[in-house]
N, C-alpha and C positions, 0 to 999 in steps of 0.2 A: 475254522470257518463258523462252527456253532457259537463259539465264544463271541465272534465278531457280530453275528446276527443278534445274539442275546444283548450285547452291548448297545447295538443300534436301536433295538426295541426299547430298551430301558431309557435311552436318551430321548427317543420319540415320546414316550410316556411323560417324561420330565418336562419336555418342551410344551406338550399339549396341556399338561396340568399347570404349568406356569402361566401360559396364555389365558387359560380359563380363570385362574386366580386373579390375574391382572384385570381381566374384563369384569369379574364379579366384584371386585373390590374397588373399581373405579368409582370416583366421587359422583354422586347423582347431580343432575343439573338443578341448580337453585332457581326456582321460578316463583315470581310474585304475580298473582292475579288480582285485578282491582276489585272484583265483586264475585259473588258465589256462582253465578251462571258461567262466567268465564273460567272460574276454578274447576267446575265440573268438566267443561271442554278439555281443559288442560290435563286433567286426571285421565280421561279417556285416551288421549293422544300419548301422553308421557308415561302412564302406568308406574312401574316401580323404578323407572329411570330418572324420575324427577322428585325433588324435595320442594313441596308446594306450600306457599304461604298465601292465604286469601285475605285481603284487607277488609272488605265489607262482607260480613258473613251472612248466613241465612236470616231472613226477615229483616235485613238491614237496608237502609235507604242510602244509596250512593249519592243522591242529589244533595243531601245535607250533612254527609259524613265529614267528621273532622279527624284527621290522622293523629296517631299517637306517636310518641317517641319510639316505641317498639316498631311501628311501621317504618319509620325512617331507617332504623337498624336493618330490618329486613330488606329494604330497598337497596341499602348500601352494599349488601352482601350478594345481591342477586346477579345471576347470569343473564336472565331474560325477565322483562316485565311485560306482562300482557294486559292490555287495556282495550276498552271498547272503541274509543275515539268519538268523533262527532260531538266533542265537548260534553260527553256524558259525565265524565268525572271531573267536576269543578275543582276538586282538591288536588288534582294530579300535579300541575306545574309547581305549586308550592312544596309538594312532597319530594319531587325530583330535585328541586333546588336545595331543600333542607338535608336530604340524604347524601347529596353529591354522588349519586350512583353512576357507575360506568357502564351499567347494563344497557342492552338494546331494549328501548321502549317500543313495543310493537302494537300498532293500532290494528285491531282485528277487523274493522269495517273496511279496510282497503279492499277494493274490488266490489263492494256493495253499492247498488244504485240507491242512493238516499232518497227519501220522500220529504216533502215539505210539511211542516206542521199545519194543522187545519186553520183555516182563515180566521175563525172566531178567536184563536189564541195568539195571533200574530202581534196584536197591540201589546199584550202583556209581555211578550218576548222582547219587543222593542224597548219597553220600559226597563227591562233587566231587573237585577236585584243586587244587593250588596254582596251576595256570595258568588254567583255566576249566572250566565244564561247560555242557551244553546244556539243562539242565532235563529234562523228560520228553518233549520233542519231537524227532523225527528231523529234522535239518536238510538231509539229502541229497535234496531234492525234485527236483534236476535229473536223478536217475536214472530218471525217467519223462519220455518225450518230450512227453507231454501238458502236463506242467508246464513243460518247456523253452519251449513256445509262449507261456506266461504271462510267462516271464522276457523273451523277445524283445519282446512287447508292451510290458512295462514299460520296457525300454530304449529303444524308439522313443519312447514318451511323454516319457521323461527328456531325450532328445536334442532332441525338438521344443521342450520347455519352455526349454531352454538355448540353442537355435539355431533360432529360428522360421523364419528365412529358408530353411533347408534341410530344413524339416519334410517336404516332399513326397518328398524323396530318402530320408529315413529310413523313412518309411511304405512307400515302394515296396520298399525293400531288405528291410524286415521281412516284407512279404508274400511276396516271392520266396523268402526263406529259410524261411518257415513252410511253403510248398509242399514243400520239400525234407525238412523235418522230418515232414510228413505221410507222405511216401513211405517214410522210414526207419521210422516207427512201424509201417506195414503190413508192412514186411519183417521187423521183429523178431517180430511176432505170427505171421506165417507160419512163421518158423524155429521158434518155440516149439511151434506146432501139430505140427511134425514130431518133437517129442520125446515118447516115451511118458509118460503121466501118472505112472506109478510110478517114473519115473527123474528126476523134476523137483526133487529136493532135493540141494542142493549146499553146500559149506562154503567159507567165505572167511575172511580174517584178521580184519576188524572189521566191525561191523553197519552197512554203508554201502548196502545194496541193498534196503531195505524198500520203497521206492517202486517199484523195478523189480519186486519180488515182487508187489506189489498190482496193478500194471498189467498184468503179463504172465503171471502164474500159475506162477512158480517159487517154490521155498522156499529161503531162504538161512539157514544156520546159521553162527554166528561165535563163537569163544572170547572175543573182545574186544567191548566195547560200542560205542556210537556214535562215540566219539573214540578215536584211536589211543593216547592217553595212558592210557586205562583198562587196567590190567594184568589179564589173565585169571587167575582163581584156579585153584589145582590141582584143585579140585572141578569147576569149569567145564570145564577140559580133559579130566578123566577122564569126565564125563558125555557130552561130545562124542565121545570115543573109543568109549564104549559104543554110541552111536548109529550110528557108522560100522560097527562090528563087527556090529551088528544089522541091517545092510544097509538102513539108513534114509537113507544118503547115497550118491549115485552118483558124485560127483567131488569133489576137493579142489583149491582154487586159491590161488596166491599173489596179493598186490596190489602194484601198482607203488609204493605209498607206504609199505608196512609191512615190518618186519623178517621175513624168511621162516622164522625159527627155530621158531616155534610150529606153523606148517603143516607144516614138514618133520618135526617131532616127531610130530604126528598121523599123517602119512603113513607114517612108519617103524613106528609102533606098530600100525597097522591093515593095512598091506600095500596100501593104496590109493594108486596113483600120483598125483603132482601133475599136474593136468591143463593147467596153463599159468598165464598171468598175466592177471588182470582189472584193468581201470582204474577206480578208484573215485572219488577225489576230485581227480584231475589227469590231464591229457592226457599222452601220451607225447612224448619229445623228437623233434626232426626226424628223419625216417627210420624212425620207429617205426610201429606199426600204428594208433595213436590220436592223430594230430596235430590232429584236429578233433573237435568233439563228436559229429557224426554218425558219423564213423569209429570213435570210442570205443564208441558204442552198438552198432554193427554188429560190431566186433571182440569185444566181450564175449559177445554171444550166439553168435557163430560159434565162439569158444573153448569155450563151455559145451557146445554141441551136439556139437562134434568130440570133446571128452573123453568125453562120455556115450556117443556112438555108436562110439567107438574108430577114427574115421576123420578 
Protein backbone atom coordinates (compact mmCIF):
# COMPACT_ATOMS: atom_id res chain seq x y z
CA UNK A 1 0.00 0.00 0.00
CA UNK A 2 2.78 2.45 0.95
CA UNK A 3 4.59 1.70 -2.30
CA UNK A 4 1.40 2.42 -4.28
CA UNK A 5 0.88 5.72 -2.48
CA UNK A 6 4.51 6.69 -3.05
CA UNK A 7 4.24 5.80 -6.73
CA UNK A 8 1.01 7.78 -7.09
CA UNK A 9 2.57 10.79 -5.38
CA UNK A 10 5.59 10.64 -7.65
CA UNK A 11 3.38 10.47 -10.74
CA UNK A 12 1.38 13.43 -9.44
CA UNK A 13 4.54 15.48 -9.02
CA UNK A 14 5.72 14.51 -12.51
CA UNK A 15 2.35 15.46 -14.00
CA UNK A 16 2.23 18.81 -12.23
CA UNK A 17 5.84 19.56 -13.16
CA UNK A 18 5.22 18.67 -16.78
CA UNK A 19 2.13 20.90 -16.91
CA UNK A 20 4.04 23.80 -15.33
CA UNK A 21 6.96 23.33 -17.73
CA UNK A 22 4.66 23.25 -20.75
CA UNK A 23 2.91 26.41 -19.58
CA UNK A 24 6.16 28.19 -18.71
CA UNK A 25 7.81 27.31 -22.02
CA UNK A 26 4.79 28.17 -24.19
CA UNK A 27 5.65 30.60 -26.94
CA UNK A 28 4.69 34.18 -26.10
CA UNK A 29 2.10 35.90 -28.23
CA UNK A 30 3.80 37.90 -30.98
CA UNK A 31 2.26 41.37 -30.92
CA UNK A 32 2.89 44.40 -33.13
CA UNK A 33 1.72 47.81 -31.89
CA UNK A 34 1.55 50.66 -34.38
CA UNK A 35 2.95 53.36 -32.06
CA UNK A 36 4.33 53.88 -28.56
CA UNK A 37 1.11 54.67 -26.68
CA UNK A 38 -0.54 51.49 -27.92
CA UNK A 39 2.68 49.63 -27.13
CA UNK A 40 2.37 50.74 -23.51
CA UNK A 41 -1.24 49.58 -23.32
CA UNK A 42 -0.21 46.21 -24.77
CA UNK A 43 2.58 45.80 -22.22
CA UNK A 44 0.21 46.45 -19.33
CA UNK A 45 -2.30 43.89 -20.57
CA UNK A 46 0.09 41.26 -21.93
CA UNK A 47 2.91 41.41 -19.41
CA UNK A 48 5.50 38.69 -19.97
CA UNK A 49 3.06 36.62 -22.02
CA UNK A 50 3.66 38.75 -25.13
CA UNK A 51 6.63 39.52 -27.36
CA UNK A 52 6.06 43.14 -28.39
CA UNK A 53 7.28 45.09 -31.41
CA UNK A 54 6.35 48.78 -31.60
CA UNK A 55 6.62 50.33 -35.05
CA UNK A 56 6.64 54.08 -34.29
CA UNK A 57 8.70 54.56 -31.15
CA UNK A 58 8.97 57.29 -28.51
CA UNK A 59 8.88 60.85 -29.89
CA UNK A 60 7.97 59.37 -33.29
CA UNK A 61 5.28 60.84 -35.54
CA UNK A 62 2.89 58.21 -36.89
CA UNK A 63 1.34 60.77 -39.25
CA UNK A 64 4.45 60.84 -41.44
CA UNK A 65 6.03 57.48 -40.59
CA UNK A 66 7.53 55.41 -43.40
CA UNK A 67 7.70 51.66 -42.62
CA UNK A 68 10.98 49.79 -42.96
CA UNK A 69 11.60 46.28 -44.36
CA UNK A 70 12.11 45.15 -40.74
CA UNK A 71 8.58 46.35 -39.95
CA UNK A 72 7.20 44.18 -42.73
CA UNK A 73 9.07 41.18 -41.30
CA UNK A 74 7.65 41.84 -37.82
CA UNK A 75 4.15 42.14 -39.26
CA UNK A 76 4.52 38.89 -41.20
CA UNK A 77 5.39 37.00 -38.00
CA UNK A 78 2.77 38.63 -35.76
CA UNK A 79 -0.16 36.87 -34.12
CA UNK A 80 -1.93 40.14 -33.31
CA UNK A 81 -1.48 43.65 -34.74
CA UNK A 82 -2.83 46.49 -32.60
CA UNK A 83 -3.66 49.78 -34.31
CA UNK A 84 -5.54 52.93 -33.40
CA UNK A 85 -7.88 53.05 -36.36
CA UNK A 86 -9.88 56.10 -37.49
CA UNK A 87 -7.26 56.47 -40.26
CA UNK A 88 -4.58 57.49 -37.75
CA UNK A 89 -1.94 55.21 -39.28
CA UNK A 90 -1.70 56.31 -42.90
CA UNK A 91 1.04 53.76 -43.55
CA UNK A 92 -0.96 50.77 -42.31
CA UNK A 93 -2.60 49.44 -45.46
CA UNK A 94 0.64 49.53 -47.44
CA UNK A 95 2.45 47.71 -44.64
CA UNK A 96 -0.25 45.04 -44.32
CA UNK A 97 -0.05 44.38 -48.04
CA UNK A 98 3.77 44.37 -48.14
CA UNK A 99 4.03 41.97 -45.20
CA UNK A 100 1.21 39.66 -46.32
CA UNK A 101 0.49 39.20 -42.62
CA UNK A 102 -2.10 36.67 -41.51
CA UNK A 103 -2.43 38.30 -38.08
CA UNK A 104 -5.63 39.81 -36.75
CA UNK A 105 -5.43 43.59 -37.23
CA UNK A 106 -7.36 45.03 -34.29
CA UNK A 107 -8.63 48.62 -34.35
CA UNK A 108 -8.62 49.73 -30.72
CA UNK A 109 -11.04 52.62 -31.25
CA UNK A 110 -13.87 50.13 -31.74
CA UNK A 111 -16.52 51.21 -29.23
CA UNK A 112 -15.19 54.77 -28.93
CA UNK A 113 -17.57 57.59 -29.78
CA UNK A 114 -15.49 59.59 -32.29
CA UNK A 115 -15.60 63.36 -32.45
CA UNK A 116 -15.30 65.51 -35.55
CA UNK A 117 -12.32 67.70 -36.19
CA UNK A 118 -12.77 71.38 -35.53
CA UNK A 119 -14.50 73.37 -38.26
CA UNK A 120 -11.49 75.55 -38.98
CA UNK A 121 -9.51 72.48 -40.08
CA UNK A 122 -12.18 70.79 -42.22
CA UNK A 123 -11.12 72.51 -45.46
CA UNK A 124 -7.55 71.28 -45.08
CA UNK A 125 -8.79 67.76 -44.47
CA UNK A 126 -10.99 67.84 -47.56
CA UNK A 127 -7.95 68.86 -49.61
CA UNK A 128 -6.10 65.81 -48.27
CA UNK A 129 -2.43 65.16 -48.93
CA UNK A 130 -0.23 62.92 -50.99
CA UNK A 131 0.31 60.71 -47.94
CA UNK A 132 -3.09 60.28 -46.29
CA UNK A 133 -5.93 62.12 -44.63
CA UNK A 134 -8.23 61.39 -41.69
CA UNK A 135 -11.58 62.31 -43.20
CA UNK A 136 -13.58 64.51 -40.84
CA UNK A 137 -13.03 62.46 -37.67
CA UNK A 138 -10.42 63.12 -35.01
CA UNK A 139 -8.38 59.92 -34.50
CA UNK A 140 -6.64 60.98 -31.25
CA UNK A 141 -9.18 59.20 -29.04
CA UNK A 142 -6.46 58.06 -26.60
CA UNK A 143 -6.23 61.65 -25.29
CA UNK A 144 -9.18 60.81 -23.03
CA UNK A 145 -8.56 58.33 -20.22
CA UNK A 146 -12.15 57.10 -20.54
CA UNK A 147 -11.31 56.06 -24.10
CA UNK A 148 -8.05 54.48 -22.96
CA UNK A 149 -10.15 52.08 -20.90
CA UNK A 150 -11.89 51.02 -24.12
CA UNK A 151 -8.52 50.47 -25.84
CA UNK A 152 -7.42 48.26 -22.93
CA UNK A 153 -10.62 46.20 -23.04
CA UNK A 154 -10.21 45.68 -26.79
CA UNK A 155 -6.60 44.57 -26.30
CA UNK A 156 -7.59 42.05 -23.63
CA UNK A 157 -10.29 40.67 -25.93
CA UNK A 158 -7.81 40.40 -28.82
CA UNK A 159 -5.22 38.60 -26.69
CA UNK A 160 -7.87 36.22 -25.34
CA UNK A 161 -9.01 35.38 -28.87
CA UNK A 162 -5.44 34.65 -29.97
CA UNK A 163 -4.32 32.87 -26.77
CA UNK A 164 -7.25 31.29 -24.96
CA UNK A 165 -5.00 29.47 -22.47
CA UNK A 166 -3.80 32.71 -20.88
CA UNK A 167 -7.05 34.65 -21.13
CA UNK A 168 -7.47 34.86 -17.35
CA UNK A 169 -4.03 36.50 -17.08
CA UNK A 170 -4.88 39.11 -19.72
CA UNK A 171 -8.23 39.89 -18.10
CA UNK A 172 -6.66 40.25 -14.65
CA UNK A 173 -3.91 42.51 -16.00
CA UNK A 174 -6.46 44.65 -17.82
CA UNK A 175 -8.55 44.98 -14.66
CA UNK A 176 -5.55 46.03 -12.57
CA UNK A 177 -4.40 48.55 -15.17
CA UNK A 178 -7.91 49.97 -15.54
CA UNK A 179 -7.91 50.74 -11.82
CA UNK A 180 -4.71 52.78 -12.35
CA UNK A 181 -6.35 54.57 -15.28
CA UNK A 182 -9.34 55.43 -13.09
CA UNK A 183 -7.04 56.99 -10.49
CA UNK A 184 -5.20 59.00 -13.17
CA UNK A 185 -8.52 60.21 -14.60
CA UNK A 186 -9.59 61.56 -11.21
CA UNK A 187 -6.20 63.23 -10.71
CA UNK A 188 -6.47 65.04 -14.05
CA UNK A 189 -9.99 66.26 -13.24
CA UNK A 190 -8.82 67.53 -9.85
CA UNK A 191 -5.91 69.39 -11.45
CA UNK A 192 -8.14 71.02 -14.07
CA UNK A 193 -10.56 72.09 -11.34
CA UNK A 194 -7.71 74.12 -9.86
CA UNK A 195 -7.28 76.16 -13.07
CA UNK A 196 -9.50 79.29 -13.29
CA UNK A 197 -12.16 78.81 -15.97
CA UNK A 198 -11.11 81.99 -17.81
CA UNK A 199 -7.55 80.64 -18.09
CA UNK A 200 -8.35 77.29 -19.67
CA UNK A 201 -7.55 78.15 -23.31
CA UNK A 202 -4.14 77.10 -24.61
CA UNK A 203 -2.32 76.79 -27.94
CA UNK A 204 -0.55 73.69 -29.28
CA UNK A 205 1.12 72.85 -32.58
CA UNK A 206 -1.49 70.58 -34.16
CA UNK A 207 -5.07 69.66 -33.35
CA UNK A 208 -4.39 66.54 -31.26
CA UNK A 209 -6.20 67.34 -28.01
CA UNK A 210 -9.87 67.41 -28.97
CA UNK A 211 -10.76 64.43 -26.79
CA UNK A 212 -8.77 65.89 -23.88
CA UNK A 213 -10.72 69.12 -24.36
CA UNK A 214 -14.08 67.33 -24.33
CA UNK A 215 -13.21 65.16 -21.34
CA UNK A 216 -11.62 67.73 -19.06
CA UNK A 217 -12.95 71.18 -19.94
CA UNK A 218 -9.92 72.87 -21.49
CA UNK A 219 -9.89 74.59 -24.89
CA UNK A 220 -7.04 73.84 -27.31
CA UNK A 221 -6.27 76.05 -30.32
CA UNK A 222 -3.84 74.92 -33.02
CA UNK A 223 -2.48 76.43 -36.26
CA UNK A 224 -2.28 72.97 -37.85
CA UNK A 225 -5.03 70.41 -38.31
CA UNK A 226 -5.44 66.81 -37.17
CA UNK A 227 -2.33 65.61 -39.01
CA UNK A 228 1.14 67.10 -38.65
CA UNK A 229 1.31 66.95 -42.44
CA UNK A 230 -1.26 69.74 -42.71
CA UNK A 231 0.52 73.04 -43.30
CA UNK A 232 -0.94 76.00 -41.43
CA UNK A 233 -1.90 78.85 -43.75
CA UNK A 234 -0.69 82.40 -43.16
CA UNK A 235 -4.31 83.36 -42.46
CA UNK A 236 -4.65 80.65 -39.80
CA UNK A 237 -1.47 81.78 -38.06
CA UNK A 238 -2.50 85.43 -38.21
CA UNK A 239 -5.92 84.64 -36.74
CA UNK A 240 -4.31 82.67 -33.93
CA UNK A 241 -1.93 85.54 -33.15
CA UNK A 242 -4.91 87.89 -32.93
CA UNK A 243 -6.58 85.53 -30.47
CA UNK A 244 -3.51 85.46 -28.26
CA UNK A 245 -3.16 89.26 -28.38
CA UNK A 246 -6.82 89.51 -27.43
CA UNK A 247 -5.99 87.59 -24.24
CA UNK A 248 -8.01 84.57 -25.36
CA UNK A 249 -5.15 82.14 -24.76
CA UNK A 250 -3.27 81.69 -21.50
CA UNK A 251 -0.30 79.61 -22.64
CA UNK A 252 1.52 78.26 -25.70
CA UNK A 253 3.07 74.81 -25.89
CA UNK A 254 5.42 72.86 -28.10
CA UNK A 255 4.73 69.20 -28.93
CA UNK A 256 7.24 66.40 -28.80
CA UNK A 257 6.47 65.28 -32.37
CA UNK A 258 6.28 68.60 -34.22
CA UNK A 259 8.64 71.25 -35.52
CA UNK A 260 8.75 74.08 -32.95
CA UNK A 261 9.10 76.83 -35.58
CA UNK A 262 5.42 77.84 -35.77
CA UNK A 263 4.89 77.93 -32.03
CA UNK A 264 8.10 79.91 -31.54
CA UNK A 265 6.89 82.39 -34.20
CA UNK A 266 3.56 82.86 -32.43
CA UNK A 267 5.32 83.24 -29.09
CA UNK A 268 7.72 85.83 -30.54
CA UNK A 269 4.95 87.91 -32.12
CA UNK A 270 2.66 87.86 -29.08
CA UNK A 271 5.14 88.02 -26.22
CA UNK A 272 3.58 84.94 -24.61
CA UNK A 273 6.31 82.61 -23.43
CA UNK A 274 6.32 78.95 -24.45
CA UNK A 275 5.05 77.03 -21.44
CA UNK A 276 6.82 73.76 -22.16
CA UNK A 277 6.31 70.59 -24.19
CA UNK A 278 3.15 68.51 -24.39
CA UNK A 279 3.10 64.86 -25.48
CA UNK A 280 0.43 64.33 -28.11
CA UNK A 281 0.87 61.28 -30.34
CA UNK A 282 3.89 59.60 -28.75
CA UNK A 283 5.48 58.87 -25.41
CA UNK A 284 8.84 60.34 -24.40
CA UNK A 285 12.11 58.46 -24.62
CA UNK A 286 13.55 56.69 -21.57
CA UNK A 287 14.35 59.19 -18.83
CA UNK A 288 11.69 61.64 -20.04
CA UNK A 289 8.54 62.68 -18.19
CA UNK A 290 6.14 60.63 -20.31
CA UNK A 291 7.54 57.12 -20.71
CA UNK A 292 4.12 55.57 -20.04
CA UNK A 293 0.61 56.59 -21.02
CA UNK A 294 -0.38 57.46 -17.45
CA UNK A 295 2.81 59.49 -17.00
CA UNK A 296 2.07 61.26 -20.30
CA UNK A 297 -1.42 62.32 -19.26
CA UNK A 298 -0.22 63.52 -15.85
CA UNK A 299 2.78 65.32 -17.35
CA UNK A 300 0.59 67.14 -19.87
CA UNK A 301 -1.91 68.51 -17.38
CA UNK A 302 0.89 69.30 -14.92
CA UNK A 303 2.74 71.29 -17.58
CA UNK A 304 -0.41 73.16 -18.56
CA UNK A 305 -1.28 74.11 -15.00
CA UNK A 306 2.29 75.16 -14.19
CA UNK A 307 2.47 77.43 -17.25
CA UNK A 308 -0.87 79.06 -16.51
CA UNK A 309 -0.23 79.55 -12.79
CA UNK A 310 3.38 80.59 -13.32
CA UNK A 311 4.70 77.97 -10.91
